[in-house]
FITIZA-224379 format. One record per residue: x negated, z, y of N, C-alpha, C in turn; residue in one letter. Coordinates in steps of 0.02 Angstrom, whole numbers, plus 32768, in hexadecimal, padded with zeros to 4 digits. Layout:
<pts>
XZYXZYXZYA ...
</pts>
This chain:
<pts>
9DF1DD37B9E59E2EDD17BA0E9E45DCD8B9EFM 9E7BDCC7B9EB9EAEDC8DB9D19EC6DC70B9FCE 9EC6DC30B9F99EE9DC0FBA3C9F14DBC8BA08S 9F2CDB98BA329F37DB5BBA119F15DB29B9FAT 9EC0DB31BA089E99DB0DB9FD9E5BDB35B9C9F 9E68DB73B9B79E2EDB91B9B99E51DBC6B96DS 9E23DBDCB9329E39DC05B8FD9E22DC37B914S 9E30DC78B9039E14DCC9B9169DCEDCCCB8F7P 9DBCDCE5B91C9D5ADCF9B9169D6BDD24B8CEA 9D89DD47B8B99D90DD7AB87F9D9EDD40B83AE 9DACDD04B84B9DC7DCDFB8059D8EDCD1B7FBA 9D49DCBAB82F9D1BDC90B81A9CF2DCC1B7F2A 9CEDDD0EB80B9CC1DD41B7E89CE3DD52B7A5L 9D29DD5AB7949D4ADD65B75A9D37DD2FB727Q 9D34DCF6B7439D41DCBEB70D9D19DCC7B6D3R 9D25DCC0B6999D08DCB9B64D9D04DC73B644E 9CCEDC5AB6319CBEDC17B6099CB4DC24B5C2A 9CDCDC19B5A29CE4DC25B55D9CEBDBD8B52BG 9CCCDBEEB4F69CAEDB98B4D89CDFDB7DB4B3A 9CFADB39B4BC9D2EDB21B49A9D38DB26B44EA 9D6BDB2BB4449D6DDB33B3ED9D77DAE4B3DAG 9D66DAE3B38D9D6DDAAFB3699DB3DA92B369L 9DC7DA52B3759E09DA38B38E9E26DA15B350L 9DE5D9FDB3329E00D9C3B2FE9DF1D9DDB2AET 9E02D9ECB28A9DF2D9FCB24B9DABD9DAB229P 9D87D9F4B2129D3FD9CCB2049D4CD98EB1B8P 9D7BD9A0B1A69D97D96BB1629DAFD91DB190E 9DC3D925B1D69DE2D8F9B2039DB5D8E7B226D 9D8DD905B23B9D58D8DBB26A9D4AD89CB262L 9D42D87CB21D9D22D83BB2179D53D801B22AD 9D94D825B2199DB6D7F7B2379DE3D7EFB271R 9DDED825B2999DF5D820B2CF9DCCD80BB304V 9D76D81DB3059D4CD80AB3349D33D7C9B314Y 9D42D792B2D99D2AD764B2D29CCED763B2B0E 9CD1D7A1B29B9C70D7B3B29B9C56D77BB26AL 9C74D74CB23A9C58D713B2209C45D6E1B249E 9C6ED6D2B2789C71D696B29F9C3BD69DB2D6R 9C44D6E6B2E09C04D702B3259BC2D705B2FEV 9BBAD71DB2B59B67D710B2AC9B57D6CFB293A 9B8AD6A1B2849B80D65AB27F9B64D630B2C8G 9B7ED64EB2F99B74D642B33D9B34D648B34CF 9B20D68AB3409AD4D6BAB3339AA8D691B31AV 9AB5D684B2D19A8CD672B2AC9A7FD613B2D0R 9AAED5EDB2DD9AA1D5BCB2E99A7CD5A5B332D 9A87D5DBB3649A5DD5C6B3A39A07D5EDB390L 9A08D600B35699C6D63DB35599B3D666B381G 99DDD690B39799DFD6A5B3D599CED6F5B3BBC 998FD717B3D3997ED757B3BF999AD795B3F6R 99B7D78EB42A99DCD7B1B4529A11D78FB46AR 9A47D7B8B4629A8AD7AFB4679AA7D7DAB488V 9AD8D7D7B4C69B03D7F7B4F19B4BD7F2B4D7A 9B51D83BB4D09B99D830B4B19BB5D851B4D5L 9C07D838B5089C25D849B5319C7CD862B524Q 9C8CD89AB52A9CC1D8BAB51C9CDBD8D7B554F 9D21D8D7B55F9D4AD8F5B5A49D5AD92EB58DP 9D7AD954B5B99D66D9B0B5AD9D9CD9B7B57FD 9DCFD9A2B5689E07D9AFB52E9DE3D9AFB4E1Q 9DA1D975B4DC9D9FD971B49F9D49D993B49FL 9D38D9B8B4CA9D01D9D5B4C79CE7DA0AB489L 9D1ADA1DB47D9D16DA42B4429CF7DA23B406G 9D05D9EBB3F59CF0D9C7B3AF9CA4D99DB3C0D 9C94D9B6B4099C53D97DB4259C0DD993B3EDA 9C11D9E5B3E59BE1D9E5B3B99BD0D9D0B370G 9C0DD9D3B3519C08D9D0B3089C05D97EB303A 9C34D95BB3429C17D919B32E9BD1D8F0B33BV 9BACD914B3659B7ED8F9B36A9B55D920B32FA 9B60D940B3289B3BD957B2DC9B39D93DB2B8A 9B78D918B2949B7FD8E4B26F9B60D8A8B27BR 9B59D88FB2B59B45D851B2C99AFED864B2C9L 9ADBD892B2D29A8DD893B2C79A71D8A1B28BE 9A98D8BDB2659A9DD8B7B2089A9AD87BB1FDG 9ACFD852B2129AC7D808B1E29AB1D7D1B202T 9A9AD7E4B2429A73D790B2609A2ED7BBB27AT 9A18D7E7B26A99E0D805B27C99D2D7F1B2CDG 99E8D7E7B2EE99E5D7D8B33299E0D846B353S 99CDD839B39E99EAD868B3BC9A28D85BB3F4K 9A51D891B3E29A95D898B40C9A89D8B3B454M 9AB4D89CB4869AAFD8D4B4B39AF9D8D1B4C1F 9B1CD906B4E59B68D904B4EE9B6AD90CB531I 9B91D8EBB55D9BA1D8E6B5979BEFD8F0B59EL 9BE7D937B5B99C30D960B5BF9C2FD96EB60EG 9C1ED95BB64A9C11D980B6869C1DD92FB6B2D 9C46D919B6B89C4AD8CFB6CF9C52D8E7B719T 9C4CD8C0B7579C55D8D9B7A49C8CD8A0B7A2A 9CA8D87AB7929CDDD85CB7829D0BD862B75AY 9D2AD832B74F9D61D820B7149D4ED830B6D8G 9D58D84DB6AB9D44D841B67B9D56D80FB645S 9D8CD7DDB6629D8ED79DB62F9D6AD778B655C 9D33D773B6949D08D742B6929CD0D749B666C 9C98D721B65F9C71D727B6449C25D742B66AV 9C05D779B64E9BEBD799B67F9BA9D784B672D 9B7BD744B6919B38D731B6879B12D74FB6A4V 9B26D75DB6DD9ADFD78BB7009AD1D7D7B6C5L 9AF6D7FBB6B29AF9D833B6799AD1D81AB650G 9ADED7D4B6299AB7D7B4B6059A73D7AAB605A 9A69D79AB65F9A25D783B66599F6D7B2B66FE 9A21D7EFB68599E6D82EB68399C7D857B648Q 99F8D83AB61799DED856B5D299C0D81AB5A0A 99A1D7EAB5BB998BD7AFB5B199A7D79CB576G 99EFD790B5609A1CD787B53F99F5D735B544A 9A06D71BB4FB9A05D6C7B4FD9A51D6A5B4F5Q 9A85D6E3B4E49AC3D6B5B4DF9AEBD701B4E0A 9B2BD6FCB4EC9B57D718B4F39BA8D70FB4CCL 9BBAD750B4A69BFBD747B48F9C29D780B4C9V 9C59D749B4CD9C8BD779B4EB9CD9D784B4CAH 9CE4D7D8B4C89D14D7E1B49B9D4ED7F1B4D0F 9D95D7EAB4B29DCBD805B4CC9DDDD7C9B4F0G 9E11D7D9B5279E33D7AAB54F9E12D785B587P 9E08D732B58A9DC7D716B5AB9DFAD6E2B5CBA 9DD8D6DCB6099E04D6AAB6369DDDD665B630C 9DAED65CB60B9D9FD632B5EF9D64D5F4B61BL 9D62D612B6629D40D5EDB6999CFED5D3B685S 9CE6D5A0B69C9C97D58EB68B9C74D5BBB6B8P 9C3ED5DBB6899C0DD61DB6B59BDFD5E2B6EBP 9BBBD5FFB7169BA6D5E6B7539B5CD5D5B733A 9B3BD5ECB7099B0BD5EEB6ED9B00D5BBB6B2R 9ADCD5A2B6879AD8D59BB6439AC5D5C2B60AP 9AF5D5CBB5E69AEDD5FAB5B59B1FD5FBB594L 9AFDD5F1B5449B33D5EEB50C9B5ED620B502P 9BA0D615B4FF9BD5D658B4FE9C06D62AB4C8V 9C19D667B48D9C41D66DB47C9C8ED697B479A 9CB2D67FB4799D0BD6B9B48D9D1AD6CEB43FF 9D23D701B44C9D44D71DB41C9D84D74BB437V 9DD3D721B43C9E02D736B4409E1AD770B41FL 9E07D77EB3E09E2DD7A9B3BD9E74D78EB393G 9E7AD7B6B35B9EB6D79DB34D9EF3D7ECB33CQ 9F12D7F2B3569F3DD829B3619F73D80EB316R 9FA4D854B2FC9FCFD83EB2D99FF4D831B2E5S A023D811B2C2A074D7EEB2EBA0ABD7F0B2B6V A0DCD821B2C4A107D807B294A13BD7DDB2B4H A140D798B275A164D75FB287A1A0D768B278L A1B3D794B250A1FED787B256A216D7A6B293E A208D7F0B2A6A227D80CB2FAA21BD7C7B323L A1E2D7A3B326A1ECD770B351A213D728B35BC A225D718B306A25BD6E8B30BA2ABD720B32FV A2B2D75CB30BA2F3D76BB32BA2EBD767B369K A2C7D786B392A2CCD788B3D5A2D7D748B3F0A A2A8D72BB3CEA2BED6D7B3F3A2F9D6B7B3F6F A30DD6B8B3ACA357D6A8B3B0A38AD6D0B3CEE A38CD716B3D8A3A8D72DB40CA3B0D72BB442A A36BD713B458A36ED71BB4A6A37BD6C2B4C0Q A37CD682B49BA377D642B489A3B8D63AB45DN A3E8D627B459A41ED62FB419A42DD5D7B42CP A41AD5A3B44AA42FD56AB450A3DED55DB440D A3D1D52EB405A389D50CB3F2A388D4D2B40EP A3B5D4BEB42EA3A1D47BB455A37AD489B496K A394D4C6B4BDA376D4B8B4F0A324D4CBB4F1V A2EAD4B2B512A2BCD4A8B517A2A2D4EFB52AP A282D514B511A24ED55CB52AA205D561B521V A1F5D570B556A19ED55BB547A185D5BEB524V A161D5B7B516A146D5F1B4DFA104D60BB513L A107D640B50BA0B9D655B537A0AFD696B50DL A065D69AB4F9A058D6D5B4BAA00FD6E2B4DAS A000D71BB4D49FBBD738B4C79F91D718B4CBE 9F48D716B4DC9F0BD6FEB49F9F10D716B467P 9F05D75DB46D9EFCD770B4229F2ED776B3EFG 9F5ED753B3F89FABD73DB3CF9F9FD6E9B3CFC 9F72D6D7B3D89F79D68BB3E09F7ED678B390A 9F69D690B3699F6ED688B31A9FB7D687B2FCH 9FD8D69EB32CA023D6B2B31BA059D696B34DA A07DD6D0B366A0A2D6E7B39EA08ED71DB3B7L A0A5D72FB3E8A0B2D761B416A0DCD7A6B3F0D A0CBD7E3B419A104D80DB3F4A143D7F9B400T A180D817B3C4A1ADD818B3CDA1E2D823B3F6G A1C4D810B443A1F8D814B485A202D7E4B497R A22DD7DBB4BCA23DD79BB4E9A264D7B1B52AT A25BD77FB554A287D79FB5A0A283D75BB5CCQ A2A4D762B5F3A2B2D72CB61DA28BD73CB649D A26FD70BB67CA239D72BB6B0A245D6F3B6E9E A286D6CBB6F4A2A2D6A8B71FA2AFD6EDB772G A2C2D72CB75DA2BCD75DB794A28BD766B7B1V A255D770B787A20DD77CB794A1E6D739B7BFR A1FFD715B7AEA1DAD6E4B7BDA1FCD6D7B7F2A A22CD6DAB807A248D6D8B855A23BD6F6B87FG A216D74CB873A206D76AB898A1B5D76FB8A0R A195D743B880A15DD72FB880A152D6EEB8B1L A18AD6BCB8ACA18ED69AB8EAA18FD6B2B918R A1C3D6EBB928A1CDD6F7B975A198D737B98CA A165D748B971A144D75BB982A106D73CB98AR A0E7D707B975A0CAD6CEB97EA0CFD6ABB9CER A113D6AFB9CDA129D688BA0BA111D6BFBA4DH A124D705BA2EA0FAD73BBA64A0CAD730BA87Y A096D73BBA43A055D72FBA44A029D6EEBA6DL A05BD6B7BA54A040D67FBA87A04ED688BAF3V A085D6AABAE4A09DD6B4BB2BA06AD6F8BB42E A058D721BB26A02FD744BB4E9FE8D736BB47R 9FD1D6FCBB2A9F9CD6D6BB269F96D6ABBB6DA 9FD8D68CBB7F9FD8D666BBB39FD3D692BBF8R 9FDBD6CBBBF79FDFD704BC2E9FA8D728BC30D 9F83D72DBC009F46D754BC069F06D723BC25A 9EE4D761BC559EADD731BC7D9E68D73EBC56R 9E5BD780BC2C9E2AD778BC049E2DD796BBB9V 9E06D75FBB9F9E18D754BB419DC6D771BB37V 9DE8D7A6BAFF9DA0D7B0BABB9DA3D78CBA82G 9D6BD76FBA8C9D61D749BA3C9D42D777BA0AL 9D68D788B9D99D5DD7BCB99B9D33D792B974L 9CEDD79EB9649CC2D767B9289CE5D79AB8DCA 9D06D787B8BA9D30D7ABB88B9D06D788B84EG 9CC4D75CB8489CB6D74FB81A9C6DD731B833T 9C30D734B8029BF2D71DB80D9BDED6FDB7DAL 9C11D702B7A69BECD6D8B7659C33D69CB752G 9C48D681B77F9C7ED644B75E9C65D61CB790V 9C64D5CEB77C9C39D587B7929C6DD597B7DFA 9C42D57BB8129C61D560B85F9C71D596B87CR 9C5CD5C2B87A9C79D5EEB8969C67D5F2B8DAH 9C1CD5E4B8E99C0ED5DDB9349C30D5A2B950R 9C36D56CB92F9C52D530B9459C98D546B969E 9CB6D57EB9499CF9D595B94C9D04D5CAB999A 9CCCD5DCB99F9CBFD617B9CC9CAED5D9BA01L 9C9BD5B0BA019C7FD5A1BA369CBED570BA4AA 9CEBD547BA1F9D28D538BA359D5AD550BA4DH 9D65D597BA3B9D94D5BDBA6C9D76D5DEBA8BL 9D40D5DABAAF9D19D5DEBAEF9D29D5AFBB32R 9D23D582BAF59D26D535BB319D85D53FBB45N 9DA8D556BB099DF1D55ABB0F9E07D567BB51L 9DF4D5BBBB4A9E05D5FDBB7C9DD5D5D6BBC5A 9DB5D5B6BBC89D82D5A2BBFF9DAAD568BC24Q 9DCAD541BBEF9DDBD510BC1D9E2ED516BC25A 9E50D55ABC1A9E90D57CBC249E85D59BBC5FA 9E38D59EBC909E3FD5CCBCB89E2FD62BBCABG 9E17D62ABC6A9E18D67DBC529DCCD676BC4FK 9DC0D6CFBC4A9D84D6D0BC379D8FD6F3BBEAR 9D57D6E2BBBF9D32D6FDBB7C9D06D71ABB76S 9D0DD755BB389CDCD777BB3D9CD2D773BAE7Y 9C95D771BAC99C84D774BA8A9C84D7BABA5EV 9C9ED7D6BA389C8FD80ABA269C89D815B9CFL 9C53D829B9C69C40D835B97E9C51D872B969A 9C8ED88CB9499C8FD8DDB9409CABD8D9B903L 9C98D8BCB8CC9CADD8C4B88C9CF0D8C9B885G 9CF4D8EDB85E9D5CD8EEB8609D78D920B88DR 9D88D8E6B8B99DB5D903B8DC9DEED93EB8E1P 9DF3D969B9079E13D9A0B8F59E2ED9BEB942T 9E70D9D8B9409E75D9EDB9889E3DDA22B9B4P 9E25DA4DB9949DF3DA6DB9AC9DAEDA3CB9DFP 9DA2DA18B9BD9D74D9E2B9C39D90D9BABA12K 9DCDD993B9F69DCAD97ABA1E9E11D99DBA6CL 9E03D9D8BA679E27D9F5BA9F9DDCDA13BAE0A 9DACD9EBBAB79D62D9FABAF19D5AD9D0BB21N 9D8FD98FBB1C9D90D967BB499DC9D951BB62F 9DEAD97FBB8F9E3DD976BBAD9E36D935BBE6P 9E00D923BBF59E05D8EBBC299E10D8A9BBFEE 9E1ED8A8BBC69E26D882BBA19E73D86CBB88V 9E9CD83CBB979EEFD828BB909EF1D80EBB44D 9EC1D7F6BB329EDCD7E1BAE19EA3D7D8BAC3V 9EA4D7E5BA939E5ED7DEBA579E6CD7A6BA35F 9E4BD77CBA0E9E58D754B9E99E2BD750B9A7V 9E39D74EB9709E13D773B9269E05D725B924L 9DD3D714B9119DAED6D2B8F49DA0D6F1B89DL 9DC0D6DEB8779DB3D710B8329DC9D6D8B80BA 9DC8D6D9B7B79DD5D6ACB7809E15D6ACB78EC 9E3AD670B7579E82D679B7549EA2D6A5B74BP 9E88D6D5B71F9EACD71CB6F39EB3D758B73FL 9E6ED759B7569E6BD787B7969EA2D767B7CFG 9EA9D728B7E49ED2D71BB81C9F16D731B805A 9F24D71EB7C39F73D733B7AE9F82D788B7A6L 9F3ED7ABB7959F43D7FEB7949F73D828B7BFA 9FB1D841B7A89FD6D849B7E09FB6D88EB803P 9FCCD894B8419FADD8B1B86F9FDED8F4B884Q 9FC2D92EB88A9FF3D96FB888A015D96EB8C7P A054D983B8BFA085D978B8F5A07AD9A7B936S A065D9A3B976A051D9C1B995A011D9DAB9A7G 9FF2D9D4B96F9FA6D9EFB9659F7DD9E9B982G 9F64D9A4B9A39F35D981B9E29F54D99DBA20F 9F32D98CBA459F2DD991BA879F3FD96EBAB2F 9F27D90CBA939F4BD8E4BAAF9F46D8C5BA75R 9F6AD887BA7D9F89D853BA4F9F53D829BA21P 9F4AD82CB9D49F14D817B9C89F33D7C5B99AV 9F25D788B9AE9F2ED74DB99D9EFED729B975L 9F1BD6FAB9639F01D6BFB93F9EE3D692B952A 9EB9D674B9409E9DD631B9709EDAD5F7B980P 9EF9D5F2B9569F32D5BAB94D9F60D5C7B993C 9F72D5FFB9A19F9DD620B9CB9F82D616BA16E 9F28D62DBA1F9F12D616BA6D9F03D5C9BA56L 9F01D5BABA2C9F01D571BA359F41D545BA5DE 9F7CD56CBA579FC5D558BA659FCCD567BA9EA 9FA7D593BAC39FACD5C3BB029F81D59BBB34A 9F4DD591BB229F1FD561BB479F0FD522BB4BC 9F39D4F8BB2A9F1DD4AABB189F63D489BB30N 9F75D477BB5C9F9CD45CBB679FC8D421BB44P 9F95D3EABB379FB5D3C5BAF39FBFD3C9BAB2A 9FCAD41BBA9D9FCDD43CBA68A01DD41CBA56W A03BD410BA2BA07DD40FBA26A0A1D43EBA2BP A0E0D435BA4EA110D45DBA5EA124D4A0BA1DP A13CD4C9BA31A157D4F5B9F2A190D4DAB9CAS A181D4F1B980A1B3D4C7B950A19FD476B938G A16DD45CB95BA15CD420B945A0F5D435B931L A0E3D46AB93CA099D47AB953A097D498B90BA A055D48DB8DDA057D4B2B88AA036D4F5B8A8P A042D526B886A01CD577B8849FD3D55CB845H 9F97D559B8879F6CD560B8429F5BD5A1B849L 9F38D5A7B7FF9F14D5ECB7FB9EC4D5ECB7FET 9EBED5B2B7F59E60D5A9B7F79E47D588B830H 9E1DD5A6B8509E01D580B8889DDCD55CB887Y 9DDDD53CB8509DB4D502B8519DF8D4C1B83BA 9E25D4C6B8489E4BD49CB8519E66D498B89DD 9E3FD4B3B8C19E33D49DB90F9E09D485B919L 9DEAD47BB8FA9D90D457B91D9D9BD40EB90FL 9D71D3E4B9409D71D3A9B9269D56D389B8EDP 9D73D354B8C69D7BD352B88A9D94D354B864G 9DDAD381B87E9E0AD38FB85C9E3ED376B866S 9E7BD366B83A9EA1D33BB84E9EF6D361B87FP 9ED6D393B8909F01D3C1B8B09EDBD3D0B8FBF 9EAAD3B7B9049E77D3BAB9389EADD39CB968H 9EBDD3BBB9B59EC3D3A4B9EC9E9BD3A7BA1EV 9E81D383BA479E4FD373BA6C9E5FD3A0BAACP 9E49D3BABAE99E66D3BEBB079E70D387BB44L 9EACD38CBB719EB7D350BBA89E72D340BBCAP 9E4DD321BBF19E39D318BC329E38D34ABC6BP 9E06D348BC869E26D37ABCDA9E5AD356BCF4P 9E5BD319BD0C9E89D2FEBD209EC8D2E4BD13D 9EE4D303BCC79F12D2F8BCA89F51D31FBCCDS 9F91D30BBCE19FCCD322BCF79FD7D368BCCBE 9FBED35EBC9A9FE9D3A4BC569FC0D3E9BC6BL 9FA3D3E7BC9A9F6ED40ABCC79FAAD436BCF2W 9FC0D409BD0D9FE8D41ABD4BA03DD433BD37D A04CD426BCFBA08AD42EBCE3A097D47EBD02T A0D1D485BD1EA0F5D4D6BD2FA101D4F8BCE5P A0F8D546BCE8A0FED55DBCB7A129D5B1BCDAA A158D5B5BCADA164D609BCCEA158D637BC83V A135D65FBC92A12AD6A5BC59A17DD6B0BC3FS A161D6B9BC11A1B7D6C5BBEBA19CD71DBBE6L A180D740BBFAA17ED78FBBF8A174D79BBC42I A16AD786BC6CA164D79ABCB1A191D781BCCFT A1A7D748BCBDA1DED70BBCDDA1BDD6FBBD2BG A17DD702BD35A157D6DEBD69A138D694BD4DE A131D66BBD8CA119D634BD77A0C0D63BBD6DL A0AED60ABD53A069D61ABD47A03DD5F0BD66R A010D5F1BD809FECD5BDBDB69FC2D597BD8DP 9FBAD55EBDA49F9ED527BD649F57D538BD65P 9F31D534BD1E9EF6D54ABD189EC4D523BD41P 9E7ED542BD549E56D520BD7E9E1BD516BD3FA 9E2BD4C2BD399E02D4AEBCFB9DBBD4A2BD0BW 9D9AD4B2BCD49D42D4C9BCF49D0ED49CBCBDK 9CE1D47DBCD69CCAD44FBC9C9CADD485BC57P 9C9CD465BC279C82D483BBF09C51D4A9BBF1S 9C06D494BC229BD7D4ACBC439BD3D4E1BC69D 9C08D4F5BC7B9C14D51BBCB69BF9D564BC97D 9BD4D594BCB59BB8D5CABC9D9BF4D602BC84P 9C2AD5F1BCAB9C58D62CBC969C4CD66EBCB7G 9C5AD696BC7D9C4DD6E8BC859C16D702BCAEC 9BE0D6D1BCB49B90D6D3BCBD9B95D6CFBD09L 9BB1D69EBD2E9BBAD67FBD679BACD6B6BDABA 9B87D699BDCC9B84D6CCBE079B7DD6AFBE47L 9B99D6DABE6D9BC0D6C7BEB29B8CD6F1BEECT 9B7AD6A1BF219B5AD6CCBF499B7DD6E5BF89L 9B59D717BFA39B81D746BFDF9B69D72BC01AR 9B8CD736C0589B69D73EC0929B29D751C095P 9B23D795C0839AE8D7BDC07F9AA3D7AEC044Q 9AB2D763C03B9A86D755C0119A81D785BFC6L 9AACD7ABBFB59AB2D7C8BF879ADCD7B3BF4BE 9AC8D7B8BF1D9ADCD793BEDD9B0ED7CCBEAEL 9B55D7B8BE9E9B7CD7D5BE879B94D7B3BE3BA 9BB1D7D8BDFF9BBFD7BCBDC19C10D7B0BDD3E 9C29D765BDD69C69D75FBDD79C83D75FBD94S 9CB3D7A3BD909CC2D7A9BD429D06D7E9BD50S 9D3AD7D5BD2A9D79D810BD2E9D3ED845BD15P 9D1AD851BCE09D1ED891BCC19CE9D8B9BD04A 9CC2D891BD1F9C8FD8A4BD5D9CCAD8D2BD7FA 9CE9D8AEBD8F9D2AD8B3BDCB9D67D903BDABL 9D66D901BD649D86D93EBD449D59D975BD40F 9D25D964BD309CE7D9A9BD399CE0D9C7BD88L 9CE8D99FBDBA9CDED9A7BDE89D1FD9D8BE0BS 9D3DD9C9BDF49D88D9F8BE049D88DA3ABDE2S 9D63DA50BDAD9D63DA84BD919D49DAC4BDB9R 9D67DB05BDAC9D50DB3BBDD09CFDDB56BDB4S 9CEDDB53BD7E9CBCDB53BD5A9C9CDB07BD39W 9C5DDAF9BD459C43DABCBD2D9C10DACCBCF7Q 9C01DB12BCE99BBFDB1CBCC09B82DB37BCEFG 9B4FDB4EBCAE9B0EDB49BCDD9AECDB2ABD1AL 9AD9DB50BD559AB3DB1FBD829A83DB21BD72E 9A54DAF8BD689A0FDAF3BD5499E6DB11BDAEP 9A01DAE7BDDE99E9DAE7BE1D9994DAE4BE1CR 9976DAAFBE079940DA8DBE069911DAA0BE50L 98DEDAB5BE4998B0DAB7BE8798D2DAFBBEB4G 9904DB18BEA6991CDB54BECB98F9DBA3BEBEQ 98F7DB81BE7598DEDBD4BE659893DBE3BE68T 986BDC17BE72982EDC21BE73981FDC28BE27P 97E3DC10BE1F97B7DC03BDCB9798DC4ABDC0V 97B0DC55BD8F979BDC9DBD6F978EDC9ABD33T 9762DCC9BD02974EDCBFBCBF9774DCE3BC85G 9769DCBCBC68979BDCDFBC32979ADD1ABC0CA 97C2DD4BBC0897C6DD86BBF79803DD84BBB0V 97EDDDB4BB999810DDCABB4B9855DDD1BB54S 9879DDABBB3098CDDDC7BB3D98E0DE06BB07G 9915DDFFBB0E993EDE2EBAD39932DE1ABA96R 9933DE39BA5B9930DE31BA0D996ADE48B9E9R 997BDE2CB9B699B1DE3EB99199F6DE14B989G 9A22DE3BB9829A60DE0FB98C9A96DE1FB9AFI 9AB2DE0DB9CC9AE2DE24BA039B09DE50B9F9A 9B2CDE6AB9C29B45DE9CB9BB9B12DEE9B9ABI 9ACDDEDEB9A39A93DF16B9B39A53DEFDB9B9A 9A44DEEFBA079A07DEECBA1799D1DF25B9FFY 999BDF0BB9FB9959DF53B9E4995ADF77BA18E 996BDF64BA629954DF9BBA949992DFCFBAA8D 99CDDFCEBA859A0DDFDFBA9D9A0EE019BA53E 9A1FE062BA759A29E077BA469A60E07CBA10G 9A5DE0A9B9E69AA6E0A7B9C09AD9E0D5B9E7S 9B0EE0C3B9DA9B51E0D6B9FB9B95E0E0B9C4S 
</pts>
């Protein structure tokens, strides 16, 4: 069965896992992966166990790189190739499980500080660059030498320039600004916010989750923290009661393009939730677009504290640009309010959970298996059916 949020079952049964081929010629491994510098890093620390983290596109070279480093340094190398979140972040948890004393990160990196102290070396790689093509493309795109130009290059091309392709990003930047304004409006209209823990290895992620929960609570919204690994449309489709999701990730993860129309609900950046829930945030056009959640926390020059409960900013009328309706002013709640775990006392002395998710579940025709505790007779355990679903042992062949 195939739908919008799932793949056909036959694809999982027929998928073949092939070994990745060697991507880099053996004579270029030392230059591309800077093995001499990595070996010096391991020797200086005196580490006997080192974790090597590779992104998916470089796993074909992982075995050859690990073998050369083991022969050069005499240390045991462990390859980390299955990161639960973005491959640009340092997988501190995976290194700790391997008992590694240091970690070497290969490939594109966000350079975010890890949540736990661990010696880390970054190897961004060195891609070959044709400088003559770059010069010709630059002169064709920018004929006036007096006009200031900002050059952006990939980390692997930091030793020179990027590939010989230039383009004007003005139109794309305008579309991105328009989409951000739309996402902010969707967040203002939302009642339930899902906070996606997109990283567990970057510093201050717990503090950022608490800050986002406080933001949603102050704006009168319910929030739920979800740790799902890498967000995908099938995963997020399991939470239809959530109006918008906020991805708490590193700067590269926040800038990663989301597939158009792929997710059931919009996926926002923390900065967009801040603009939607904090009335003291600067208006559109004056506010910076911050890609790292740490810039929103106290101690950052961009941090904007929430107004006090009696501030008139909370009572400013606002009209939704999506529905055209007047939004009610948020019911400001103190930070020590239990939020989604609040219990409401009924006249019959029954306790019920005050939660939009619970109300949504009660409206469904099928709510899952009913245990009926204390309503069924107690019987002894009996042996069940044995085998697999396609052919149980007590079934005849047909």
